N, C-alpha and C positions, 0 to 999 in steps of 0.2 A: 765910187769909193770915197769914203769920208776921211779927210786928213786934218788932224788938229795939231798945228804947231803950238807948242807951249813955250813961251819965252820968259826968261828971268824967273822961273819958278824953282827955287832952291829949298831944300830941307836939310837942316842940320841933324847930325847924329853924333853920339859920343866918339865914334871913330873917324869922323870927317863930315862930308856932305854929299848930296847928289842934286843934280839939276835935270829936270825933265826937258828933253829937247823935242820929242815927237810923241804923239799919242794917237794911234789909229785903232780901229776895231781888231786888227790881227797882229799888231806890232806896237811896241813901245821902245823908245830910245832914251837912254840916260847918260849923262857924264857923271862919273863917280870919282870922288877924291878921298883917298885914305891917308890919314896923317901918319907920320913916321911911328913905327912900333905899334900900330893899331890894326884892328881887324873887325869887320862885321861878324855876325854870328855864324856858326857852322849850321847850315840850314838846307832845306830843300823846298820844292814847290810841287803842288799837285796839277797846276794848270798851265805851266809855261816852261819852255826851255830858254837858255840864254847863250849868247855869243859875246865874248869880251875881247876887245882889242886894246892892249896896253899901249898908251902913248907917252908915258913918262914913269920913270922909277923902276924899282926892282921889288920882288916879293916872292912869297911862297903860296902856292895854291894847294889846298887840301881838297882833293876830289875823291869821294868815296873811300876815305881813310888813307889815301896815298898822297905823298907830298911831291910836288913838282916845282921847280924854279921857274919864275916868270920874269920877263924884262921887257923893255921897250920893243914894240913890234910883235910881241907874243899874241897869238890868236887862240882863244880858249873856247871850246864848246862845252856847255853844261847841259847834258841831256835832261829831259823831263824826269823828275823824281830823283835825280842824283844829288847826293849830299855834297855841299861845297862851301868853301871859305877861302878868302884871300887875305893874306897878312902882309903889310908893308914892312920889309926888312931893311929899308934904307933910311938915310937921314933927310931925304926930300919926299915930298908928296908922291904917292903912287896914284896915277890918273889913268882911268880906262873908260872906254865907251862900251856901254852894255846895250845889246839889242835883244829884247824879249819877244818871243813868238809863242803864240798859244791862244787860249780861249778867254783868259782873264789875267789882268795885270795888277790887281789891287795889292796893297801892302799886307792885307790880311791873308794872303796866300804864302806867307813866310812861316814855315814850320821850323822853329829854332830847336836845335839839339844841344848846343853849347853856346854860351855867351859871356864874354869878358865883363859885361856891364850889368849882369843880373836881370836882363830882360827875358820874358817868357814868350 
């Protein structure tokens, strides 16, 4: 089994940033930080499912058009193909660990349905 630890690799986004922590053939792990009152796009993926563990903050999860409250210690499963978005509803950063499982983990497997920042 090939394990690639990826240290100090951060990418900024309009909503915050993410850091890749682990990159394997069957799994990728990220630390994601969402700024107050911000949200990534409402999106889905063809090739991966995700599990999120909230470690700081509060927010709202939109999962297949239903809204759910999330807070520290929430564990969220995003099935393959499910539409999803998390929005930070607090005045502090919303931080969660994302574990991706599937066959491909590239950023080009993000199918955006709605985006606050005009990205397609």
